[in-house]
All heavy atoms as TSV, in Angstrom:
chain	resi	resn	atom	element	x	y	z
A	1	MET	N	N	0.849	-1.165	0.000
A	1	MET	CA	C	-0.009	0.026	-0.007
A	1	MET	C	C	0.891	1.238	0.002
A	1	MET	O	O	1.871	1.294	0.705
A	1	MET	CB	C	-0.917	-0.007	1.254
A	1	MET	CG	C	-1.809	1.175	1.319
A	1	MET	SD	S	-3.104	1.013	2.540
A	1	MET	CE	C	-4.220	-0.048	1.736
A	2	ASP	N	N	0.522	2.223	-0.807
A	2	ASP	CA	C	1.252	3.489	-0.869
A	2	ASP	C	C	0.674	4.463	0.121
A	2	ASP	O	O	-0.328	5.139	-0.170
A	2	ASP	CB	C	1.202	4.013	-2.297
A	2	ASP	CG	C	2.086	5.253	-2.484
A	2	ASP	OD1	O	2.513	5.826	-1.489
A	2	ASP	OD2	O	2.281	5.629	-3.648
A	3	TRP	N	N	1.282	4.538	1.291
A	3	TRP	CA	C	0.746	5.369	2.362
A	3	TRP	C	C	0.753	6.835	2.050
A	3	TRP	O	O	-0.116	7.604	2.480
A	3	TRP	CB	C	1.488	5.099	3.684
A	3	TRP	CG	C	1.155	3.726	4.201
A	3	TRP	CD1	C	1.977	2.661	4.218
A	3	TRP	CD2	C	-0.069	3.256	4.769
A	3	TRP	NE1	N	1.294	1.573	4.712
A	3	TRP	CE2	C	0.038	1.913	5.054
A	3	TRP	CE3	C	-1.299	3.930	4.990
A	3	TRP	CZ2	C	-0.996	1.166	5.608
A	3	TRP	CZ3	C	-2.365	3.186	5.557
A	3	TRP	CH2	C	-2.173	1.841	5.838
A	4	GLY	N	N	1.719	7.275	1.220
A	4	GLY	CA	C	1.738	8.671	0.811
A	4	GLY	C	C	0.484	9.066	0.037
A	4	GLY	O	O	-0.075	10.111	0.236
A	5	ARG	N	N	0.066	8.157	-0.848
A	5	ARG	CA	C	-1.155	8.414	-1.619
A	5	ARG	C	C	-2.376	8.352	-0.736
A	5	ARG	O	O	-3.332	9.118	-0.923
A	5	ARG	CB	C	-1.249	7.472	-2.779
A	5	ARG	CG	C	-0.223	7.701	-3.828
A	5	ARG	CD	C	-0.570	6.974	-5.136
A	5	ARG	NE	N	0.490	7.096	-6.107
A	5	ARG	CZ	C	0.570	8.106	-6.970
A	5	ARG	NH1	N	-0.308	9.077	-6.919
A	5	ARG	NH2	N	1.545	8.130	-7.822
A	6	VAL	N	N	-2.428	7.455	0.214
A	6	VAL	CA	C	-3.553	7.346	1.140
A	6	VAL	C	C	-3.690	8.627	1.935
A	6	VAL	O	O	-4.783	9.230	2.025
A	6	VAL	CB	C	-3.397	6.095	2.054
A	6	VAL	CG1	C	-4.455	6.123	3.164
A	6	VAL	CG2	C	-3.444	4.808	1.265
A	7	VAL	N	N	-2.600	9.049	2.543
A	7	VAL	CA	C	-2.636	10.248	3.348
A	7	VAL	C	C	-3.020	11.470	2.494
A	7	VAL	O	O	-3.864	12.281	2.844
A	7	VAL	CB	C	-1.278	10.504	4.036
A	7	VAL	CG1	C	-1.178	11.919	4.652
A	7	VAL	CG2	C	-1.044	9.458	5.089
A	8	GLY	N	N	-2.389	11.580	1.304
A	8	GLY	CA	C	-2.688	12.682	0.392
A	8	GLY	C	C	-4.142	12.744	0.022
A	8	GLY	O	O	-4.776	13.816	0.014
A	9	ALA	N	N	-4.695	11.592	-0.366
A	9	ALA	CA	C	-6.131	11.546	-0.740
A	9	ALA	C	C	-7.033	11.928	0.418
A	9	ALA	O	O	-8.014	12.639	0.222
A	9	ALA	CB	C	-6.487	10.166	-1.242
A	10	ASN	N	N	-6.677	11.494	1.617
A	10	ASN	CA	C	-7.476	11.875	2.782
A	10	ASN	C	C	-7.371	13.348	3.113
A	10	ASN	O	O	-8.397	13.990	3.483
A	10	ASN	CB	C	-7.113	10.997	3.986
A	10	ASN	CG	C	-7.644	9.588	3.861
A	10	ASN	OD1	O	-8.720	9.373	3.300
A	10	ASN	ND2	N	-6.916	8.626	4.377
A	11	VAL	N	N	-6.184	13.921	3.020
A	11	VAL	CA	C	-6.031	15.340	3.279
A	11	VAL	C	C	-6.876	16.141	2.259
A	11	VAL	O	O	-7.626	17.029	2.626
A	11	VAL	CB	C	-4.553	15.798	3.202
A	11	VAL	CG1	C	-4.438	17.284	3.180
A	11	VAL	CG2	C	-3.766	15.200	4.382
A	12	ARG	N	N	-6.793	15.748	0.991
A	12	ARG	CA	C	-7.565	16.454	-0.036
A	12	ARG	C	C	-9.089	16.326	0.212
A	12	ARG	O	O	-9.828	17.301	0.128
A	12	ARG	CB	C	-7.204	15.915	-1.414
A	12	ARG	CG	C	-8.025	16.585	-2.535
A	12	ARG	CD	C	-7.584	16.133	-3.877
A	12	ARG	NE	N	-6.337	16.850	-4.176
A	12	ARG	CZ	C	-5.468	16.540	-5.096
A	12	ARG	NH1	N	-5.666	15.451	-5.828
A	12	ARG	NH2	N	-4.399	17.235	-5.302
A	13	ARG	N	N	-9.522	15.100	0.496
A	13	ARG	CA	C	-10.959	14.878	0.729
A	13	ARG	C	C	-11.465	15.699	1.928
A	13	ARG	O	O	-12.481	16.395	1.829
A	13	ARG	CB	C	-11.205	13.371	1.006
A	13	ARG	CG	C	-12.654	13.023	1.329
A	13	ARG	CD	C	-12.828	11.543	1.602
A	13	ARG	NE	N	-11.927	11.040	2.663
A	13	ARG	CZ	C	-12.100	11.196	3.951
A	13	ARG	NH1	N	-13.145	11.862	4.416
A	13	ARG	NH2	N	-11.250	10.690	4.810
A	14	LEU	N	N	-10.718	15.613	3.029
A	14	LEU	CA	C	-11.142	16.354	4.232
A	14	LEU	C	C	-11.101	17.881	3.999
A	14	LEU	O	O	-11.954	18.610	4.445
A	14	LEU	CB	C	-10.233	16.010	5.413
A	14	LEU	CG	C	-10.419	14.575	5.920
A	14	LEU	CD1	C	-9.249	14.163	6.825
A	14	LEU	CD2	C	-11.745	14.420	6.649
A	15	ARG	N	N	-10.107	18.341	3.276
A	15	ARG	CA	C	-10.007	19.776	2.975
A	15	ARG	C	C	-11.200	20.233	2.170
A	15	ARG	O	O	-11.822	21.226	2.457
A	15	ARG	CB	C	-8.703	20.078	2.203
A	15	ARG	CG	C	-8.602	21.504	1.765
A	15	ARG	CD	C	-7.307	21.777	0.979
A	15	ARG	NE	N	-7.153	20.993	-0.202
A	15	ARG	CZ	C	-7.777	21.281	-1.381
A	15	ARG	NH1	N	-8.612	22.270	-1.487
A	15	ARG	NH2	N	-7.509	20.502	-2.421
A	16	LYS	N	N	-11.559	19.438	1.137
A	16	LYS	CA	C	-12.686	19.817	0.305
A	16	LYS	C	C	-14.024	19.716	1.077
A	16	LYS	O	O	-14.888	20.551	0.886
A	16	LYS	CB	C	-12.712	18.926	-0.942
A	16	LYS	CG	C	-11.624	19.290	-1.936
A	16	LYS	CD	C	-11.734	18.470	-3.179
A	16	LYS	CE	C	-10.726	18.939	-4.190
A	16	LYS	NZ	N	-10.912	18.282	-5.483
A	17	GLU	N	N	-14.151	18.724	1.944
A	17	GLU	CA	C	-15.353	18.587	2.748
A	17	GLU	C	C	-15.552	19.827	3.648
A	17	GLU	O	O	-16.682	20.229	3.922
A	17	GLU	CB	C	-15.279	17.357	3.660
A	17	GLU	CG	C	-15.524	16.073	2.911
A	17	GLU	CD	C	-15.337	14.847	3.832
A	17	GLU	OE1	O	-15.123	15.029	5.049
A	17	GLU	OE2	O	-15.454	13.724	3.315
A	18	ARG	N	N	-14.455	20.422	4.063
A	18	ARG	CA	C	-14.518	21.620	4.912
A	18	ARG	C	C	-14.485	22.901	4.121
A	18	ARG	O	O	-14.402	23.998	4.652
A	18	ARG	CB	C	-13.340	21.577	5.919
A	18	ARG	CG	C	-13.647	20.580	7.051
A	18	ARG	CD	C	-12.431	19.855	7.519
A	18	ARG	NE	N	-12.744	18.900	8.582
A	18	ARG	CZ	C	-13.192	17.660	8.358
A	18	ARG	NH1	N	-13.440	17.255	7.135
A	18	ARG	NH2	N	-13.436	16.852	9.341
A	19	LYS	N	N	-14.519	22.744	2.796
A	19	LYS	CA	C	-14.607	23.890	1.876
A	19	LYS	C	C	-13.409	24.857	2.077
A	19	LYS	O	O	-13.572	26.062	2.028
A	19	LYS	CB	C	-15.915	24.609	1.989
A	19	LYS	CG	C	-17.120	23.765	1.614
A	19	LYS	CD	C	-18.401	24.497	1.626
A	19	LYS	CE	C	-19.625	23.747	1.337
A	19	LYS	NZ	N	-19.692	22.452	0.906
A	20	LEU	N	N	-12.228	24.257	2.222
A	20	LEU	CA	C	-11.001	25.004	2.302
A	20	LEU	C	C	-10.237	24.934	1.016
A	20	LEU	O	O	-10.202	23.882	0.385
A	20	LEU	CB	C	-10.126	24.457	3.454
A	20	LEU	CG	C	-10.665	24.593	4.894
A	20	LEU	CD1	C	-9.751	23.774	5.830
A	20	LEU	CD2	C	-10.689	26.026	5.324
A	21	THR	N	N	-9.553	26.015	0.654
A	21	THR	CA	C	-8.645	25.948	-0.471
A	21	THR	C	C	-7.317	25.419	0.024
A	21	THR	O	O	-7.042	25.427	1.251
A	21	THR	CB	C	-8.444	27.390	-1.102
A	21	THR	OG1	O	-7.799	28.180	-0.122
A	21	THR	CG2	C	-9.741	27.965	-1.523
A	22	GLN	N	N	-6.469	25.020	-0.902
A	22	GLN	CA	C	-5.144	24.600	-0.516
A	22	GLN	C	C	-4.425	25.797	0.194
A	22	GLN	O	O	-3.730	25.579	1.159
A	22	GLN	CB	C	-4.323	24.156	-1.705
A	22	GLN	CG	C	-4.638	22.787	-2.166
A	22	GLN	CD	C	-3.666	22.319	-3.254
A	22	GLN	OE1	O	-3.071	23.126	-3.990
A	22	GLN	NE2	N	-3.533	21.027	-3.422
A	23	GLU	N	N	-4.598	26.948	-0.339
A	23	GLU	CA	C	-3.954	28.160	0.244
A	23	GLU	C	C	-4.423	28.371	1.675
A	23	GLU	O	O	-3.574	28.660	2.551
A	23	GLU	CB	C	-4.234	29.374	-0.613
A	23	GLU	CG	C	-3.464	30.587	-0.128
A	23	GLU	CD	C	-3.668	31.807	-1.019
A	23	GLU	OE1	O	-4.460	31.735	-1.974
A	23	GLU	OE2	O	-2.959	32.790	-0.793
A	24	GLN	N	N	-5.678	28.251	1.932
A	24	GLN	CA	C	-6.197	28.452	3.309
A	24	GLN	C	C	-5.617	27.410	4.259
A	24	GLN	O	O	-5.190	27.761	5.376
A	24	GLN	CB	C	-7.745	28.358	3.310
A	24	GLN	CG	C	-8.415	29.538	2.664
A	24	GLN	CD	C	-9.887	29.299	2.463
A	24	GLN	OE1	O	-10.327	28.180	2.157
A	24	GLN	NE2	N	-10.678	30.383	2.644
A	25	LEU	N	N	-5.599	26.138	3.848
A	25	LEU	CA	C	-5.061	25.099	4.697
A	25	LEU	C	C	-3.564	25.291	4.924
A	25	LEU	O	O	-3.068	25.110	6.016
A	25	LEU	CB	C	-5.344	23.741	4.111
A	25	LEU	CG	C	-4.910	22.522	4.965
A	25	LEU	CD1	C	-5.537	22.560	6.348
A	25	LEU	CD2	C	-5.266	21.224	4.219
A	26	ALA	N	N	-2.846	25.634	3.855
A	26	ALA	CA	C	-1.403	25.857	3.980
A	26	ALA	C	C	-1.107	27.012	4.962
A	26	ALA	O	O	-0.229	26.898	5.808
A	26	ALA	CB	C	-0.796	26.157	2.623
A	27	MET	N	N	-1.870	28.086	4.873
A	27	MET	CA	C	-1.665	29.191	5.806
A	27	MET	C	C	-1.951	28.805	7.215
A	27	MET	O	O	-1.216	29.161	8.143
A	27	MET	CB	C	-2.513	30.386	5.369
A	27	MET	CG	C	-1.999	31.090	4.128
A	27	MET	SD	S	-2.991	32.483	3.601
A	27	MET	CE	C	-2.835	33.550	5.007
A	28	GLU	N	N	-3.076	28.064	7.430
A	28	GLU	CA	C	-3.457	27.656	8.802
A	28	GLU	C	C	-2.459	26.730	9.429
A	28	GLU	O	O	-2.203	26.763	10.627
A	28	GLU	CB	C	-4.843	27.006	8.762
A	28	GLU	CG	C	-5.365	26.744	10.124
A	28	GLU	CD	C	-6.833	26.307	10.098
A	28	GLU	OE1	O	-7.554	26.582	9.156
A	28	GLU	OE2	O	-7.226	25.664	11.089
A	29	THR	N	N	-1.828	25.869	8.611
A	29	THR	CA	C	-0.864	24.908	9.128
A	29	THR	C	C	0.556	25.413	9.062
A	29	THR	O	O	1.488	24.679	9.478
A	29	THR	CB	C	-1.013	23.541	8.397
A	29	THR	OG1	O	-0.859	23.773	7.002
A	29	THR	CG2	C	-2.356	22.927	8.654
A	30	GLU	N	N	0.767	26.565	8.486
A	30	GLU	CA	C	2.080	27.184	8.348
A	30	GLU	C	C	3.052	26.257	7.551
A	30	GLU	O	O	4.179	26.062	7.945
A	30	GLU	CB	C	2.671	27.517	9.714
A	30	GLU	CG	C	1.848	28.545	10.456
A	30	GLU	CD	C	2.397	28.908	11.812
A	30	GLU	OE1	O	3.307	28.238	12.302
A	30	GLU	OE2	O	1.907	29.900	12.351
A	31	ILE	N	N	2.527	25.716	6.433
A	31	ILE	CA	C	3.375	24.975	5.527
A	31	ILE	C	C	3.277	25.627	4.129
A	31	ILE	O	O	2.305	26.325	3.821
A	31	ILE	CB	C	3.052	23.474	5.460
A	31	ILE	CG1	C	1.634	23.232	4.943
A	31	ILE	CG2	C	3.226	22.807	6.806
A	31	ILE	CD1	C	1.298	21.776	4.720
A	32	ASP	N	N	4.256	25.397	3.311
A	32	ASP	CA	C	4.285	25.974	1.984
A	32	ASP	C	C	3.176	25.379	1.110
A	32	ASP	O	O	2.910	24.195	1.183
A	32	ASP	CB	C	5.638	25.704	1.347
A	32	ASP	CG	C	5.827	26.396	0.030
A	32	ASP	OD1	O	6.151	27.599	0.043
A	32	ASP	OD2	O	5.619	25.723	-1.014
A	33	LEU	N	N	2.580	26.215	0.301
A	33	LEU	CA	C	1.471	25.796	-0.570
A	33	LEU	C	C	1.894	24.665	-1.532
A	33	LEU	O	O	1.173	23.705	-1.707
A	33	LEU	CB	C	0.951	26.995	-1.362
A	33	LEU	CG	C	-0.149	26.764	-2.380
A	33	LEU	CD1	C	-1.385	26.166	-1.679
A	33	LEU	CD2	C	-0.492	28.044	-3.079
A	34	THR	N	N	3.090	24.777	-2.089
A	34	THR	CA	C	3.551	23.739	-3.052
A	34	THR	C	C	3.839	22.432	-2.296
A	34	THR	O	O	3.624	21.367	-2.844
A	34	THR	CB	C	4.814	24.178	-3.803
A	34	THR	OG1	O	5.829	24.510	-2.900
A	34	THR	CG2	C	4.507	25.364	-4.715
A	35	TYR	N	N	4.258	22.518	-1.051
A	35	TYR	CA	C	4.483	21.314	-0.250
A	35	TYR	C	C	3.152	20.616	0.040
A	35	TYR	O	O	3.034	19.398	-0.089
A	35	TYR	CB	C	5.183	21.687	1.056
A	35	TYR	CG	C	5.537	20.549	1.976
A	35	TYR	CD1	C	6.264	19.493	1.595
A	35	TYR	CD2	C	5.091	20.569	3.327
A	35	TYR	CE1	C	6.601	18.425	2.432
A	35	TYR	CE2	C	5.429	19.548	4.197
A	35	TYR	CZ	C	6.148	18.500	3.734
A	35	TYR	OH	O	6.462	17.472	4.596
A	36	LEU	N	N	2.114	21.397	0.382
A	36	LEU	CA	C	0.776	20.844	0.607
A	36	LEU	C	C	0.283	20.156	-0.691
A	36	LEU	O	O	-0.272	19.054	-0.609
A	36	LEU	CB	C	-0.204	21.918	1.065
A	36	LEU	CG	C	-1.647	21.453	1.227
A	36	LEU	CD1	C	-1.751	20.322	2.229
A	36	LEU	CD2	C	-2.512	22.610	1.633
A	37	GLY	N	N	0.444	20.795	-1.843
A	37	GLY	CA	C	0.081	20.171	-3.083
A	37	GLY	C	C	0.781	18.853	-3.318
A	37	GLY	O	O	0.135	17.878	-3.757
A	38	GLY	N	N	2.060	18.791	-2.969
A	38	GLY	CA	C	2.815	17.519	-3.130
A	38	GLY	C	C	2.306	16.462	-2.175
A	38	GLY	O	O	2.287	15.311	-2.546
A	39	ILE	N	N	1.908	16.863	-0.972
A	39	ILE	CA	C	1.338	15.907	-0.013
A	39	ILE	C	C	0.058	15.347	-0.601
A	39	ILE	O	O	-0.196	14.117	-0.625
A	39	ILE	CB	C	1.098	16.550	1.354
A	39	ILE	CG1	C	2.406	16.893	2.029
A	39	ILE	CG2	C	0.226	15.639	2.241
A	39	ILE	CD1	C	2.271	17.768	3.279
A	40	GLU	N	N	-0.836	16.223	-1.085
A	40	GLU	CA	C	-2.131	15.777	-1.604
A	40	GLU	C	C	-1.968	14.884	-2.858
A	40	GLU	O	O	-2.789	14.003	-3.072
A	40	GLU	CB	C	-2.999	16.975	-1.954
A	40	GLU	CG	C	-3.546	17.673	-0.725
A	40	GLU	CD	C	-4.624	18.654	-1.057
A	40	GLU	OE1	O	-4.925	18.898	-2.242
A	40	GLU	OE2	O	-5.169	19.269	-0.100
A	41	ARG	N	N	-0.919	15.065	-3.626
A	41	ARG	CA	C	-0.678	14.206	-4.799
A	41	ARG	C	C	0.062	12.945	-4.432
A	41	ARG	O	O	0.340	12.109	-5.289
A	41	ARG	CB	C	0.115	14.993	-5.867
A	41	ARG	CG	C	-0.685	16.079	-6.529
A	41	ARG	CD	C	0.057	16.701	-7.717
A	41	ARG	NE	N	1.362	17.288	-7.317
A	41	ARG	CZ	C	1.546	18.484	-6.811
A	41	ARG	NH1	N	0.525	19.260	-6.571
A	41	ARG	NH2	N	2.753	18.921	-6.476
A	42	GLY	N	N	0.490	12.806	-3.183
A	42	GLY	CA	C	1.225	11.585	-2.766
A	42	GLY	C	C	2.667	11.644	-3.165
A	42	GLY	O	O	3.359	10.621	-3.144
A	43	GLN	N	N	3.185	12.831	-3.509
A	43	GLN	CA	C	4.558	12.983	-3.924
A	43	GLN	C	C	5.506	13.395	-2.826
A	43	GLN	O	O	6.716	13.340	-2.972
A	43	GLN	CB	C	4.664	14.004	-5.075
A	43	GLN	CG	C	3.889	13.570	-6.303
A	43	GLN	CD	C	3.813	14.681	-7.342
A	43	GLN	OE1	O	3.895	15.844	-7.043
A	43	GLN	NE2	N	3.662	14.251	-8.602
A	44	ARG	N	N	4.941	13.891	-1.698
A	44	ARG	CA	C	5.744	14.330	-0.550
A	44	ARG	C	C	5.352	13.520	0.647
A	44	ARG	O	O	4.175	13.189	0.839
A	44	ARG	CB	C	5.522	15.798	-0.265
A	44	ARG	CG	C	5.916	16.736	-1.367
A	44	ARG	CD	C	7.411	16.839	-1.438
A	44	ARG	NE	N	7.791	18.062	-2.085
A	44	ARG	CZ	C	8.819	18.797	-1.699
A	44	ARG	NH1	N	9.586	18.423	-0.711
A	44	ARG	NH2	N	9.119	19.912	-2.326
A	45	ASN	N	N	6.293	13.255	1.510
A	45	ASN	CA	C	6.052	12.520	2.750
A	45	ASN	C	C	6.161	13.490	3.903
A	45	ASN	O	O	7.238	13.905	4.289
A	45	ASN	CB	C	7.040	11.392	2.931
A	45	ASN	CG	C	6.858	10.302	1.937
A	45	ASN	OD1	O	5.732	9.906	1.640
A	45	ASN	ND2	N	7.927	9.845	1.347
A	46	PRO	N	N	5.034	13.880	4.485
A	46	PRO	CA	C	5.067	14.859	5.589
A	46	PRO	C	C	5.630	14.247	6.862
A	46	PRO	O	O	5.482	13.065	7.106
A	46	PRO	CB	C	3.561	15.234	5.753
A	46	PRO	CG	C	2.836	14.062	5.244
A	46	PRO	CD	C	3.675	13.482	4.148
A	47	SER	N	N	6.246	15.119	7.622
A	47	SER	CA	C	6.782	14.705	8.925
A	47	SER	C	C	5.622	14.474	9.906
A	47	SER	O	O	4.482	14.870	9.642
A	47	SER	CB	C	7.696	15.765	9.491
A	47	SER	OG	O	6.982	16.914	9.828
A	48	VAL	N	N	5.903	13.849	11.004
A	48	VAL	CA	C	4.895	13.661	12.048
A	48	VAL	C	C	4.358	14.983	12.516
A	48	VAL	O	O	3.126	15.154	12.739
A	48	VAL	CB	C	5.517	12.868	13.230
A	48	VAL	CG1	C	4.511	12.822	14.405
A	48	VAL	CG2	C	5.879	11.471	12.791
A	49	SER	N	N	5.195	15.996	12.614
A	49	SER	CA	C	4.776	17.329	13.047
A	49	SER	C	C	3.780	17.889	12.039
A	49	SER	O	O	2.738	18.469	12.420
A	49	SER	CB	C	6.007	18.232	13.175
A	49	SER	OG	O	5.601	19.547	13.458
A	50	VAL	N	N	4.079	17.819	10.757
A	50	VAL	CA	C	3.196	18.313	9.732
A	50	VAL	C	C	1.868	17.549	9.748
A	50	VAL	O	O	0.778	18.131	9.614
A	50	VAL	CB	C	3.853	18.326	8.344
A	50	VAL	CG1	C	2.858	18.613	7.250
A	50	VAL	CG2	C	4.977	19.333	8.335
A	51	LEU	N	N	1.931	16.247	9.883
A	51	LEU	CA	C	0.717	15.422	9.949
A	51	LEU	C	C	-0.155	15.890	11.130
A	51	LEU	O	O	-1.380	15.997	10.979
A	51	LEU	CB	C	1.040	13.948	10.132
A	51	LEU	CG	C	1.549	13.243	8.879
A	51	LEU	CD1	C	1.971	11.818	9.245
A	51	LEU	CD2	C	0.489	13.189	7.795
A	52	GLY	N	N	0.453	16.192	12.260
A	52	GLY	CA	C	-0.284	16.657	13.415
A	52	GLY	C	C	-0.952	17.986	13.144
A	52	GLY	O	O	-2.108	18.216	13.524
A	53	ARG	N	N	-0.242	18.893	12.489
A	53	ARG	CA	C	-0.808	20.222	12.204
A	53	ARG	C	C	-1.954	20.107	11.175
A	53	ARG	O	O	-2.969	20.760	11.302
A	53	ARG	CB	C	0.283	21.169	11.695
A	53	ARG	CG	C	1.289	21.483	12.788
A	53	ARG	CD	C	2.181	22.658	12.520
A	53	ARG	NE	N	2.647	22.859	11.183
A	53	ARG	CZ	C	3.914	22.725	10.774
A	53	ARG	NH1	N	4.837	22.335	11.640
A	53	ARG	NH2	N	4.283	22.967	9.533
A	54	LEU	N	N	-1.774	19.258	10.179
A	54	LEU	CA	C	-2.842	19.041	9.201
A	54	LEU	C	C	-4.087	18.467	9.855
A	54	LEU	O	O	-5.196	18.928	9.624
A	54	LEU	CB	C	-2.349	18.155	8.073
A	54	LEU	CG	C	-1.425	18.754	7.060
A	54	LEU	CD1	C	-0.792	17.665	6.200
A	54	LEU	CD2	C	-2.133	19.785	6.215
A	55	ALA	N	N	-3.874	17.449	10.684
A	55	ALA	CA	C	-4.987	16.805	11.359
A	55	ALA	C	C	-5.736	17.806	12.245
A	55	ALA	O	O	-6.963	17.850	12.235
A	55	ALA	CB	C	-4.522	15.603	12.176
A	56	ALA	N	N	-5.018	18.620	13.006
A	56	ALA	CA	C	-5.617	19.594	13.897
A	56	ALA	C	C	-6.419	20.616	13.059
A	56	ALA	O	O	-7.567	20.931	13.422
A	56	ALA	CB	C	-4.563	20.309	14.718
A	57	ALA	N	N	-5.882	21.085	11.993
A	57	ALA	CA	C	-6.533	22.061	11.153
A	57	ALA	C	C	-7.777	21.482	10.493
A	57	ALA	O	O	-8.767	22.199	10.265
A	57	ALA	CB	C	-5.610	22.611	10.074
A	58	LEU	N	N	-7.755	20.169	10.212
A	58	LEU	CA	C	-8.925	19.526	9.591
A	58	LEU	C	C	-9.907	18.950	10.606
A	58	LEU	O	O	-10.957	18.423	10.206
A	58	LEU	CB	C	-8.441	18.406	8.654
A	58	LEU	CG	C	-7.620	18.925	7.428
A	58	LEU	CD1	C	-6.904	17.725	6.769
A	58	LEU	CD2	C	-8.517	19.688	6.486
A	59	GLY	N	N	-9.555	19.027	11.907
A	59	GLY	CA	C	-10.490	18.587	12.952
A	59	GLY	C	C	-10.548	17.090	13.095
A	59	GLY	O	O	-11.648	16.551	13.451
A	60	VAL	N	N	-9.476	16.382	12.807
A	60	VAL	CA	C	-9.475	14.930	12.932
A	60	VAL	C	C	-8.224	14.480	13.702
A	60	VAL	O	O	-7.323	15.277	13.929
A	60	VAL	CB	C	-9.463	14.226	11.530
A	60	VAL	CG1	C	-10.735	14.558	10.763
A	60	VAL	CG2	C	-8.243	14.559	10.719
A	61	SER	N	N	-8.198	13.250	14.074
A	61	SER	CA	C	-6.987	12.739	14.732
A	61	SER	C	C	-5.964	12.376	13.623
A	61	SER	O	O	-6.379	12.055	12.497
A	61	SER	CB	C	-7.303	11.488	15.576
A	61	SER	OG	O	-7.566	10.393	14.720
A	62	PRO	N	N	-4.687	12.428	13.919
A	62	PRO	CA	C	-3.692	12.050	12.904
A	62	PRO	C	C	-3.922	10.649	12.323
A	62	PRO	O	O	-3.718	10.430	11.124
A	62	PRO	CB	C	-2.381	12.142	13.655
A	62	PRO	CG	C	-2.613	13.142	14.718
A	62	PRO	CD	C	-4.052	12.934	15.131
A	63	ALA	N	N	-4.417	9.752	13.140
A	63	ALA	CA	C	-4.668	8.372	12.677
A	63	ALA	C	C	-5.697	8.363	11.542
A	63	ALA	O	O	-5.618	7.505	10.646
A	63	ALA	CB	C	-5.097	7.506	13.809
A	64	GLU	N	N	-6.633	9.270	11.558
A	64	GLU	CA	C	-7.667	9.271	10.543
A	64	GLU	C	C	-7.131	9.628	9.162
A	64	GLU	O	O	-7.755	9.313	8.130
A	64	GLU	CB	C	-8.785	10.251	10.909
A	64	GLU	CG	C	-9.628	9.773	12.096
A	64	GLU	CD	C	-10.751	10.724	12.433
A	64	GLU	OE1	O	-11.605	10.965	11.574
A	64	GLU	OE2	O	-10.698	11.209	13.585
A	65	LEU	N	N	-5.961	10.211	9.092
A	65	LEU	CA	C	-5.329	10.502	7.804
A	65	LEU	C	C	-4.849	9.245	7.102
A	65	LEU	O	O	-4.581	9.281	5.934
A	65	LEU	CB	C	-4.196	11.518	7.986
A	65	LEU	CG	C	-4.584	12.899	8.519
A	65	LEU	CD1	C	-3.318	13.752	8.654
A	65	LEU	CD2	C	-5.603	13.579	7.632
A	66	PHE	N	N	-4.720	8.134	7.864
A	66	PHE	CA	C	-4.232	6.895	7.336
A	66	PHE	C	C	-5.359	5.889	7.024
A	66	PHE	O	O	-5.073	4.803	6.538
A	66	PHE	CB	C	-3.257	6.244	8.305
A	66	PHE	CG	C	-1.967	6.995	8.425
A	66	PHE	CD1	C	-1.808	7.975	9.426
A	66	PHE	CD2	C	-0.924	6.761	7.561
A	66	PHE	CE1	C	-0.603	8.656	9.542
A	66	PHE	CE2	C	0.277	7.447	7.669
A	66	PHE	CZ	C	0.430	8.412	8.647
A	67	LEU	N	N	-6.580	6.262	7.280
A	67	LEU	CA	C	-7.675	5.305	7.038
A	67	LEU	C	C	-8.222	5.367	5.626
A	67	LEU	O	O	-8.169	6.295	4.959
A	67	LEU	CB	C	-8.851	5.610	8.023
A	67	LEU	CG	C	-8.500	5.492	9.493
A	67	LEU	CD1	C	-9.679	5.923	10.329
A	67	LEU	CD2	C	-8.042	4.104	9.820
């Protein structure tokens, strides 16, 4: 299983469900917009710290990004 793609797809799905743009989520989590795009495409592997910030901004537990 490609966990990068799983996490990326979940971040994108949750972001869209909350009607956030990539720019809004990137600003809220204090990560670069292009880095967030890479995460959503499964091309970047976020650190545990970034996963935690993304999960908090999306209102989910970090574990839910892997489901």
